[in-house]
C-alpha positions as CSV (number, residue, x, y, z in Angstrom):
1,M,55.8,-72.4,-136.9
2,K,53.6,-69.4,-137.4
3,M,55.4,-66.2,-138.1
4,A,53.3,-64.3,-135.5
5,D,54.8,-66.7,-132.9
6,V,58.4,-66.2,-134.0
7,K,60.9,-64.8,-131.4
8,A,64.1,-64.8,-133.3
9,I,67.7,-63.8,-133.0
10,I,69.4,-62.7,-136.2
11,T,73.2,-62.4,-136.2
12,G,74.5,-59.9,-138.7
13,G,71.0,-58.4,-138.6
14,A,72.1,-54.8,-139.1
15,S,72.8,-55.1,-142.9
16,G,72.5,-57.3,-145.9
17,L,70.8,-60.7,-145.7
18,G,70.3,-60.4,-141.9
19,E,68.6,-57.0,-142.2
20,A,66.2,-58.3,-144.8
21,T,65.3,-61.2,-142.6
22,V,64.7,-58.9,-139.6
23,R,62.4,-56.8,-141.7
24,R,60.4,-59.7,-143.0
25,I,60.0,-61.3,-139.6
26,A,58.9,-57.9,-138.1
27,K,56.4,-57.2,-140.9
28,S,55.0,-60.8,-140.6
29,G,54.2,-60.1,-136.9
30,G,57.1,-61.8,-135.3
31,K,59.8,-60.5,-133.0
32,A,63.5,-60.1,-133.9
33,A,66.7,-59.3,-131.9
34,I,69.5,-58.0,-134.0
35,L,72.8,-59.4,-132.8
36,D,75.6,-57.3,-134.4
37,L,78.5,-55.0,-133.8
38,A,77.1,-52.2,-136.1
39,E,75.3,-50.2,-133.4
40,E,74.3,-47.2,-135.5
41,S,72.8,-49.2,-138.3
42,A,71.0,-51.6,-135.9
43,M,69.5,-48.8,-133.8
44,A,68.2,-47.0,-137.0
45,L,66.6,-50.3,-138.0
46,C,65.0,-50.7,-134.6
47,R,63.5,-47.2,-134.7
48,Q,62.1,-47.9,-138.2
49,L,60.5,-51.2,-137.4
50,G,59.2,-50.6,-134.0
51,E,59.0,-52.3,-130.6
52,N,59.1,-55.8,-131.9
53,V,62.7,-55.4,-133.0
54,I,65.6,-54.9,-130.5
55,F,69.3,-54.5,-130.8
56,I,71.8,-56.4,-128.6
57,K,75.5,-55.7,-129.4
58,C,77.3,-59.0,-129.8
59,D,80.5,-60.5,-131.1
60,V,79.6,-64.0,-132.3
61,T,83.1,-65.3,-131.7
62,S,82.8,-64.5,-128.0
63,E,81.3,-67.2,-125.8
64,E,80.4,-64.7,-123.1
65,A,78.9,-62.1,-125.5
66,A,76.8,-64.6,-127.4
67,E,75.5,-66.2,-124.2
68,D,74.6,-62.9,-122.8
69,A,72.9,-61.7,-126.0
70,I,70.7,-64.8,-126.3
71,S,69.8,-64.6,-122.6
72,K,68.8,-60.9,-123.1
73,A,66.7,-61.7,-126.1
74,A,64.9,-64.6,-124.3
75,S,64.3,-62.2,-121.4
76,A,62.9,-59.5,-123.6
77,F,60.7,-61.8,-125.7
78,G,59.8,-64.4,-123.1
79,S,61.7,-67.1,-125.1
80,V,63.8,-67.6,-128.3
81,N,62.4,-70.1,-130.9
82,A,64.3,-69.1,-134.0
83,A,67.9,-68.2,-134.8
84,V,69.2,-67.1,-138.2
85,N,73.0,-66.9,-138.5
86,C,74.0,-64.3,-141.1
87,A,77.1,-62.8,-139.5
88,G,80.2,-63.3,-141.6
89,I,83.0,-61.8,-143.6
90,G,84.7,-62.4,-146.9
91,A,88.4,-62.5,-147.8
92,A,90.3,-63.0,-151.0
93,S,93.8,-64.3,-151.0
94,K,95.7,-66.9,-152.9
95,V,97.5,-69.7,-151.0
96,V,100.7,-68.5,-152.5
97,S,100.9,-65.1,-154.3
98,K,103.7,-62.7,-155.4
99,K,103.5,-61.3,-151.8
100,G,104.2,-64.8,-150.3
101,A,102.1,-67.4,-148.5
102,H,98.5,-66.8,-147.4
103,D,98.4,-64.8,-144.2
104,L,97.6,-67.4,-141.5
105,A,96.0,-64.7,-139.3
106,L,93.5,-63.8,-142.1
107,F,92.6,-67.5,-142.6
108,T,92.1,-67.9,-138.9
109,K,89.9,-64.8,-138.7
110,V,87.6,-65.9,-141.5
111,I,87.2,-69.4,-139.9
112,S,86.7,-67.8,-136.5
113,I,83.9,-65.5,-137.5
114,N,82.1,-67.5,-140.2
115,L,82.4,-71.0,-138.9
116,I,83.2,-70.9,-135.2
117,G,80.9,-67.9,-134.7
118,T,78.1,-69.7,-136.3
119,F,78.6,-72.8,-134.2
120,N,78.9,-70.7,-131.1
121,V,75.4,-69.3,-131.7
122,I,74.0,-72.6,-132.7
123,R,75.0,-74.4,-129.5
124,L,73.8,-71.5,-127.2
125,A,70.6,-70.9,-129.1
126,A,69.8,-74.7,-129.0
127,Q,70.4,-74.8,-125.3
128,Q,68.0,-71.9,-124.8
129,M,65.4,-73.5,-127.2
130,M,65.4,-76.7,-125.2
131,Q,63.6,-74.8,-122.4
132,N,60.7,-74.0,-124.7
133,K,57.4,-75.8,-124.6
134,E,56.5,-77.7,-127.8
135,N,54.1,-76.1,-130.2
136,D,51.2,-78.0,-131.8
137,K,53.6,-79.6,-134.2
138,G,56.1,-80.7,-131.6
139,E,58.6,-77.9,-132.4
140,R,60.7,-76.0,-129.9
141,G,62.8,-74.1,-132.4
142,V,64.5,-73.7,-135.7
143,I,68.0,-72.7,-136.5
144,I,69.0,-71.4,-140.0
145,N,72.6,-71.0,-141.0
146,T,74.2,-69.1,-144.0
147,A,76.7,-70.9,-146.1
148,S,77.5,-70.0,-149.8
149,V,77.9,-71.6,-153.2
150,A,81.6,-71.2,-152.5
151,A,81.2,-74.2,-150.2
152,F,80.8,-76.3,-153.3
153,E,82.5,-74.3,-156.1
154,G,85.1,-72.1,-154.3
155,Q,87.1,-69.9,-156.7
156,I,90.8,-69.2,-156.7
157,G,91.5,-67.0,-153.7
158,Q,88.6,-68.3,-151.7
159,A,90.4,-71.0,-149.7
160,A,89.5,-69.4,-146.3
161,Y,86.0,-68.4,-147.2
162,S,85.1,-71.7,-148.9
163,A,86.5,-73.7,-145.9
164,S,84.4,-71.7,-143.5
165,K,81.2,-72.1,-145.6
166,G,82.0,-75.8,-146.3
167,G,82.2,-76.3,-142.6
168,I,78.8,-74.8,-142.1
169,V,77.3,-77.2,-144.7
170,G,79.2,-80.1,-143.1
171,M,77.8,-79.6,-139.6
172,T,74.2,-79.0,-140.6
173,L,73.1,-82.7,-140.8
174,P,74.8,-84.0,-137.7
175,I,73.5,-81.1,-135.6
176,A,70.0,-81.5,-137.0
177,R,70.1,-85.2,-136.2
178,E,71.1,-84.5,-132.6
179,L,68.6,-81.7,-132.0
180,A,65.7,-83.6,-133.6
181,A,65.1,-85.3,-130.3
182,H,64.4,-81.9,-128.8
183,G,62.1,-80.7,-131.5
184,I,64.7,-78.3,-133.0
185,R,65.2,-78.1,-136.7
186,V,68.5,-77.1,-138.3
187,M,68.8,-75.8,-141.9
188,T,71.4,-74.0,-144.0
189,I,70.9,-71.6,-147.0
190,A,73.8,-71.4,-149.5
191,P,73.3,-68.1,-151.4
192,G,74.9,-67.4,-154.8
193,L,75.7,-63.9,-155.9
194,F,73.6,-61.5,-153.8
195,H,73.5,-57.7,-153.7
196,T,74.8,-57.2,-150.2
197,P,77.1,-54.5,-148.8
198,M,80.0,-56.6,-150.0
199,F,79.1,-55.7,-153.6
200,D,78.4,-52.0,-152.9
201,T,82.0,-51.0,-153.6
202,L,81.8,-52.3,-157.1
203,P,80.7,-50.1,-160.0
204,E,77.2,-50.6,-161.4
205,D,78.5,-52.1,-164.6
206,A,80.6,-54.6,-162.7
207,R,77.5,-55.7,-160.6
208,T,75.5,-56.0,-163.8
209,A,78.2,-58.2,-165.4
210,L,78.3,-60.4,-162.4
211,G,74.5,-60.8,-162.4
212,K,74.6,-61.9,-166.0
213,M,76.6,-64.9,-164.9
214,V,73.4,-66.3,-163.3
215,P,71.4,-68.5,-165.6
216,F,68.0,-67.2,-164.4
217,P,67.2,-64.7,-163.3
218,P,70.3,-63.0,-164.9
219,R,71.0,-60.6,-162.0
220,L,72.3,-60.5,-158.5
221,G,69.9,-61.9,-155.9
222,F,68.0,-59.6,-153.6
223,P,68.4,-59.9,-149.8
224,E,64.6,-60.0,-149.6
225,E,64.7,-63.3,-151.6
226,Y,67.0,-64.8,-148.9
227,A,64.6,-63.5,-146.2
228,Q,61.7,-65.1,-148.1
229,L,63.4,-68.5,-148.0
230,A,64.4,-68.1,-144.4
231,T,60.8,-67.4,-143.3
232,S,59.6,-70.3,-145.5
233,I,61.9,-72.6,-143.6
234,I,60.6,-71.3,-140.3
235,E,57.0,-72.0,-141.4
236,N,57.6,-75.5,-143.0
237,P,58.1,-78.2,-140.3
238,M,59.3,-80.7,-142.8
239,L,62.4,-78.8,-143.8
240,N,65.3,-80.1,-141.6
241,G,68.9,-81.2,-141.9
242,E,69.4,-79.8,-145.4
243,T,71.4,-77.1,-147.3
244,I,69.3,-75.3,-149.9
245,R,71.2,-73.5,-152.7
246,L,69.6,-70.1,-153.5
247,D,71.6,-69.2,-156.6
248,G,69.6,-69.0,-159.8
249,G,71.3,-72.1,-161.1
250,I,74.8,-70.6,-161.1
251,R,77.9,-72.8,-160.9
252,M,81.0,-70.8,-160.2
253,Q,84.0,-71.1,-162.5
254,P,87.6,-71.3,-161.1
255,K,88.0,-67.5,-161.3
């Protein structure tokens, strides 16, 4: 798919990995709809990037909100042929700590936003993409999800987060197999340690120390590098049904 033809929805597009992806798509000549709850940040991004970027307030865990947002994006752009799922939260809690057992509501919240929210957008975006005409390569659309290396090497305290990201990895292939008949590709990116808003609360020396854990390059990843891979996936029709680790070779230790 050519970037100039991209009409994308980006969940979590107001910050971090999603924001970088919105910027790259817009600068490559494509169109992007930011689906997020952070209205102020999203509107500022729209003003900066111009008319090819729009904001639609959306809670990805809501069936009605997601369906409405995708419909609005398709109406604004004429169609939707790309979806990048970046919306998600992190949470750290041991299964049993000095405070007691893991809060079940917290576990449920992480699964609801990260995993169920991703699936909610996948199913509705795919339904929308099925209405598209095939391009010259037979494609109707591409869906890119965001997992994490925690799906493979979850650390102590990451039971909820790892479960949510492992679920995204697990559903990538079966959904890709199903949607292949409709010319829709499905891929997942599993980032390692990236400099996103989640790390902004840490002191600079702490971020540097974390970055040095990465074999090469020995630093935190840049959101722009995630966006670069996302657009490469969009452009390469042979990438389908796979999870790509984007982690500089890191393998996480137990803690």
